[in-house]
Every structure is written in structure tokens, then in C-alpha cells.
C-alpha angles and dihedrals in degrees: 000000000000116000108252090203092055091052093050090047089053092050093046091050090052091048089050091051090051091048093051093049091050088047091054093047091048091049092048089049093048092046091053092048092050090050091050090050089048092052092046090049092052092049094043098049099032099249123161122233092261094058114107112243119181122198119184136168110220135179122237125202096181111119110257092020117115112254093240128029137171118239120202126194128173140165127229131166091358090301127112120228128186141180143165137232110203096223138070114281091247090061096049117116127189091253088061089072117086122248117278093245087068092064094106087057090066100050110121113231113241092242095050113107112200126174095195098076 
């Protein structure tokens, strides 16, 4: 008679392998999306290739807030800027970014303490 525990272990192992493959694909897709957004931010706000641009997808539990949003932070002329796009990073398109002339509106005041970026 076949060992039911062995069959379950084989099923669990196959499920784990599929999950790891899906995780790797998701991670690669998210990395590509974050890099795409970084390049759009550099172009939109006139940043050079050496400028630090951070792109992260974060969850939000605040009522009325989308469950996933994209947070963007960058530094230019020794000043930090940040903004949010209220959708997951995989759904962000270049037109979701604000126009370059709004850059001063995203400057973070020196006295502002922010835990998001």
C-alpha cells in the first residue's frame, strides 16, 4: 500500500516549487516596473543618471486609500522630493507622473520627518 504521507510530501514539494517560480517571476516583473518608473522620473524631472531615485510599492490600510500604491523619492540639488502614484507599480504608466514643472511642489521641507522614504 502506498504511503499517504509520502504522497502528501510530494504534493507539498511540487506546490512549493511552483510558488517559488511564481515569486521569482513576480519579483522580476516588479523589478522591471520599478526600473521603468525610475527612468521616467529621471526624464520627467531632468535628473541625471547619477541621481538617486527610489521606487517602492507599499500597502495602505487607511480607509479610502488604494490597497497598493507606488511611492517615489528622489534627490536633486541636495534636496529630497517625494510623491505617490495611487496604483500598483505594475500598473503605472508614464502619463501617471506629474508634469516636470510641478517638481518644486514635491520638495520635502527640511523640518519634515517622514517614515515612508
